[in-house]
Structure formats: C-alpha cells, structure tokens
C-alpha positions, 0 to 999 in steps of 0.5 A: 559494479552496480551502484549501491543506490540502484538495488533495494530489497525487502527481507523478512528478517531482523536487520542490524549491523553485522548480521547475515541475511539469506535471500530467497530464490526469487531474490537470488535470481534477481540479484544474480541473473537480472541485475548481474551483481557480484560478491562485494556489491552493495544492496539496500535492505529493509524489513518494515521495522528496523529502517533501511540498511546497506548490505554487502554480498558476501556469498553468491551461488546459483541458488543462494546468496548471503549478505552482510548487514553493514550500516543503517542508512535510514531510521524507521518511521511510521508511514501514513495510516490510511486503509483502502477498502475495495471490491476485488476487480479482474486479474491484472487490474487488481495488480495495478491497483495494489501497486499504485496504492502502495506507491501512494502510501496506503497502510492496509489493503482490504478486499470487500465482497459486496452484493454486486462484486463479480470477483469474489476470491483474491490471491493474497500472496500475489497481491502481497508480492506486488505490494513488496515490489512497489515498496522496494521501488518507491523507497517506502520503509513499510509494506502495506498489510494485505488482508484476505477478502471479507464480506460487506456485512462482516466488515461493518459488524467488526468495524473499529468505530474509532477509524473513520470511513471515507465513502466514495459514493457514486450516487452523487449524494455526497459533496465533492471530496475536495470540499469535504476534506478541506473543511475537516478540522485539523484533528479529524484530518489526522485521525485514522481513516479508511477509503471505501470503494464499491464494485464496478456495478456500484453499491446496492441500495441497501448497502448505501442506506446502511453506510449512510446511517453510520456516524463514522462514515463520510460520503464524498463524490469524485466528480461528474464522470463515471470512474472505473473502480481502480481509477476511483480508488487511486483518485480518492487516495491521492486526494486524501493524502494531499488534502489531509496534509500527509504529503507535506514531507518531501520524498526520499530519493537516493538517485540524486545522492 
C-alpha cells in the first residue's frame, strides 16, 4: 500500500465528509498505472476552497475511479495575493516559469503582450495544468488563476489602482529591489501587489515612460547582470515574498509526519 501522504490531487468538485469524488481520465491513469494504487488506498484531495481532505479509493477501474471523502486534514486559508504580469516566452520556458511561480506562491498569472513580445499567444489550458501539478506537489491549498493574454495598453487602461505594481526595470533607473522593499511601510508591504516583467527584448521607451508616470508603479532593479525574462520573474517574486514578510509562516510538509 502506498502511503496516504504521498499522493495529492486537485479536484474541481466540492469536498465534505461522506461525499463521492470522480477522478478525470488523466488522474485515473496516474493513480492506477503510475502510482499503482488500489481500492482502499488513501489520497489527499483539495479544490482551492474547502481545505484538504483525506479520501479513500472506493472503486477503481481501467478508465474510472471513485473516491469517498473521509476527514479534513487541513482547513482552507487564503494564499498570498501577489500577481505576476509577464510577457509570454518560448514554449518550455513558460511551462517552467508557471510551475516555479506557483511554488513561490503567486496568486494570478497574467501574460502581457508588449511591443517587443515575440510569443503573442499562450495555451492557458496547458499553463493551468502546469499550475495545478505544481500546487499538488508543493502542498498549496490554492491554485493560481491563469488569465488569457492581454495587451499592455488594455492592461494599463483597466488596471485597479488599488493594486500596486512592482516594475522590474532593466534600464537601471530603479533602485535595487532589496532597498525598495525593505524601506516600504508595513501597511504598504501588506497591500495588494503585482510584479511586472518585460519581454526578452525589454520594454519599449514609450512603455517605460508610461509606467513611470503612474502613481501606483514602483520601479526596481535586479542587480548588474542581465537576466532572462523567466529568471527575472522568479528572482523578483522570491525577493518580494521574503522582503514583505509573506514567507514568515513555516511550511506544511506531510512527508515528516
């Protein structure tokens, strides 16, 4: 029998004691053929709303599986509210970016089409699948929202001015991210934020000029080296989470229990 702590699945269904949960075909294949589970084995379940629950496999066939929800193992809590606004990058790199950003606690992933963006279309279904898998493996109780691509102009036009933007400015005009975030008042550290990363070719002059006029935009630098777009996004996100105190809660790790 496989340990109940080793398998964790996201299900887009309500979870409560006594309920039945049907797995989708991909999950059936994973449970049956990859992990070799059997009837009566336990699986941890979460849906982003009802916390985490222990479920037991009640029926397992070649193409279907039904689990019975038994007891809640973790209560639902809100994750950190930080968005990642990024110009789409090449296939493979974007999968890596979404996976690691999910592990780092991002709440929304928003592709933004800028003047110098090369990749202008994204497969949101694929990205969401990557986010779900990363949430399952990192013990998150939530899955980040994956939005469809939007142009830079429409993003700015429709922006909620109550959400701050941390602009990663490759021009060198901004102070270091550590200096800026460490100096923020505590109230502003706890505010709603989004991190904006430009494309591999950088923001255009007009885009940077527009961003610098907006009162809710703070420009920062990420050091003297030129970073790839995916590296810059993850470096900025990790710095933000740490320096604003969002990583003060210790990790929940079932493997040690």
